[in-house]
C-alpha positions in Angstrom: -6.7 -76.7 -56.2 -3.4 -78.3 -57.7 -3.5 -81.6 -59.4 -1.4 -83.2 -56.5 -4.0 -81.9 -54.0 -6.9 -83.0 -56.3 -5.4 -86.4 -56.3 -5.1 -86.6 -52.7 -8.8 -85.4 -52.3 -9.9 -88.1 -54.7 -7.9 -90.9 -52.9 -9.4 -89.9 -49.6 -13.0 -89.8 -51.2 -12.3 -93.3 -52.7 -10.9 -94.7 -49.3 -14.2 -93.5 -47.6 -12.9 -90.4 -45.8 -16.3 -88.5 -45.0 -14.5 -85.2 -44.5 -13.4 -85.6 -47.9 -16.7 -85.3 -49.4 -17.2 -81.8 -47.4 -14.1 -80.6 -48.9 -15.1 -81.5 -52.3 -18.6 -80.0 -51.8 -17.0 -76.7 -50.3 -14.3 -76.5 -52.6 -16.3 -77.0 -56.0 -19.6 -75.4 -55.0 -19.1 -72.1 -56.7 -17.6 -73.6 -59.8 -20.3 -76.3 -60.1 -23.3 -73.8 -59.4 -21.8 -71.6 -62.1 -22.1 -74.2 -64.7 -25.7 -74.8 -63.6 -26.3 -71.0 -63.8 -25.3 -70.9 -67.5 -27.7 -73.7 -68.4 -30.8 -72.5 -70.5 -34.2 -72.7 -68.8 -33.2 -73.3 -65.2 -34.5 -71.5 -62.4 -32.6 -70.8 -58.8 -34.6 -73.7 -57.3 -33.6 -76.2 -60.2 -29.8 -75.0 -59.6 -30.0 -75.8 -55.9 -31.9 -79.3 -56.8 -29.1 -80.0 -59.5 -26.3 -79.3 -57.0 -27.6 -81.7 -54.6 -28.0 -84.2 -57.3 -24.6 -83.6 -58.5 -23.3 -84.4 -54.8 -25.3 -87.5 -54.8 -24.3 -88.6 -58.4 -20.6 -88.3 -57.4 -21.1 -90.1 -54.0 -23.3 -93.0 -55.3 -21.9 -96.3 -55.9 -18.9 -95.9 -53.9 -17.7 -92.8 -56.0 -18.0 -94.8 -59.2 -18.0 -91.5 -61.3 -14.7 -90.5 -60.0 -12.8 -93.7 -60.5 -12.3 -93.1 -64.2 -10.5 -89.7 -63.3 -6.7 -90.5 -63.5 -5.2 -87.1 -62.8 -4.1 -86.3 -66.2 -6.4 -83.2 -66.3 -7.7 -81.0 -63.6 -10.4 -82.5 -61.3 -12.2 -79.2 -61.9 -12.4 -79.8 -65.5 -13.5 -83.4 -64.9 -16.4 -82.5 -62.5 -17.4 -79.8 -65.0 -18.0 -82.3 -67.5 -20.0 -84.5 -65.0 -22.1 -81.5 -64.0 -22.8 -80.1 -67.7 -23.8 -83.9 -68.5 -26.1 -84.0 -65.4 -27.7 -80.7 -66.2 -28.4 -81.7 -69.8 -30.2 -84.9 -68.6 -32.1 -82.9 -66.0 -33.6 -80.6 -68.7 -34.4 -83.6 -70.8 -36.1 -85.0 -67.9 -38.1 -81.8 -67.3 -38.8 -81.5 -70.9 -40.1 -85.1 -71.3 -42.2 -84.8 -68.2 -43.8 -81.5 -69.6 -44.2 -83.2 -73.1 -46.1 -86.2 -71.4 -48.4 -83.7 -69.6 -49.1 -81.8 -72.8 -49.7 -84.9 -74.9 -52.0 -86.4 -72.2 -53.9 -82.9 -72.3 -54.1 -82.9 -76.0 -55.4 -86.5 -76.1 -58.0 -85.9 -73.3 -59.0 -82.4 -74.6 -62.8 -82.0 -75.2 -63.9 -81.2 -78.6 -65.0 -77.7 -77.8 -61.3 -76.9 -76.6 -60.0 -77.6 -80.3 -60.5 -74.2 -81.9 -59.4 -75.3 -85.4 -61.8 -78.2 -85.9 -65.5 -78.7 -85.4 -66.9 -81.4 -83.1 -67.5 -83.8 -86.1 -63.8 -84.0 -86.6 -62.5 -83.9 -83.3 -62.1 -87.8 -83.1 -60.1 -87.7 -86.3 -57.8 -85.1 -85.0 -57.3 -86.9 -81.9 -56.5 -90.0 -83.6 -54.1 -88.1 -86.0 -52.2 -86.4 -83.0 -51.9 -89.7 -81.3 -49.9 -90.9 -84.4 -47.4 -88.0 -84.0 -44.3 -88.1 -82.0 -44.2 -86.3 -78.5 -42.3 -83.4 -79.9 -44.7 -83.0 -83.0 -47.7 -83.0 -80.7 -46.2 -80.6 -78.4 -45.5 -78.2 -81.3 -48.9 -78.6 -82.4 -50.5 -78.1 -78.9 -48.5 -75.0 -78.2 -49.3 -73.4 -81.5 -52.9 -74.2 -82.1 -54.3 -75.1 -78.6 -52.6 -72.7 -76.4 -52.0 -70.2 -79.4 -48.3 -69.5 -78.1 -46.1 -67.3 -80.4 -43.2 -68.7 -82.2 -40.9 -67.0 -79.5 -42.8 -68.6 -76.7 -42.5 -72.0 -78.1 -38.7 -71.4 -78.9 -38.1 -70.5 -75.1 -40.2 -73.4 -73.9 -38.5 -75.8 -76.0 -35.0 -74.5 -75.9 -34.9 -74.0 -79.7 -34.4 -70.9 -82.1 -37.5 -69.0 -83.2 -36.5 -69.9 -86.9 -36.4 -73.6 -86.0 -39.9 -73.3 -84.6 -41.3 -72.5 -88.0 -39.4 -75.5 -89.6 -40.2 -77.9 -86.9 -43.8 -76.9 -86.8 -44.3 -77.1 -90.6 -42.9 -80.7 -90.5 -45.2 -81.6 -87.6 -48.2 -80.1 -89.6 -47.2 -82.1 -92.5 -47.0 -85.3 -90.6 -50.4 -84.5 -88.9 -52.0 -83.9 -92.4 -50.7 -87.5 -93.5 -52.2 -88.8 -90.3 -55.5 -87.2 -90.8 -55.8 -88.6 -94.2 -55.2 -92.1 -92.9 -57.9 -91.6 -90.2 -60.5 -90.1 -92.3 -60.7 -93.2 -94.3 -61.1 -95.2 -90.8 -64.4 -93.2 -89.9 
């Protein structure tokens, strides 16, 4: 689509032409879907959900997200930025929800499910884990409670295998400090 056609499409959208939204959805579906397909850790169902969110995202608040586009660059490029930002936010949302579930599981886990501690120290471990960030708890949980490999952790968190080692070491050091603090409390 040429810039003149894109400008006309955006003008029609902003004026409330309902057919214009159908044209935008039809014209850019393949392009937007290809952006979502290239995002790490997204499944086909996620891609379809994201595409629907994208259309709603464009439509909401009277096409508020289209108003900044001034026609100085292609609408395709502009929509690509919107789509990538939406995908990033979606991945963060999914990861945050996953982390919250994991943290809840760690904090509610019975002592016998903590393979690296005996039942006498489980309360200290629980308190120490409670002092950690969500990310640190997730790393500890995946490595020691689920016994996942560095590769599995890397894939789940969207980081490199090498970074898992560094992040896990830092999380373990922060846990040691927290455990020392809570050992004195009991």
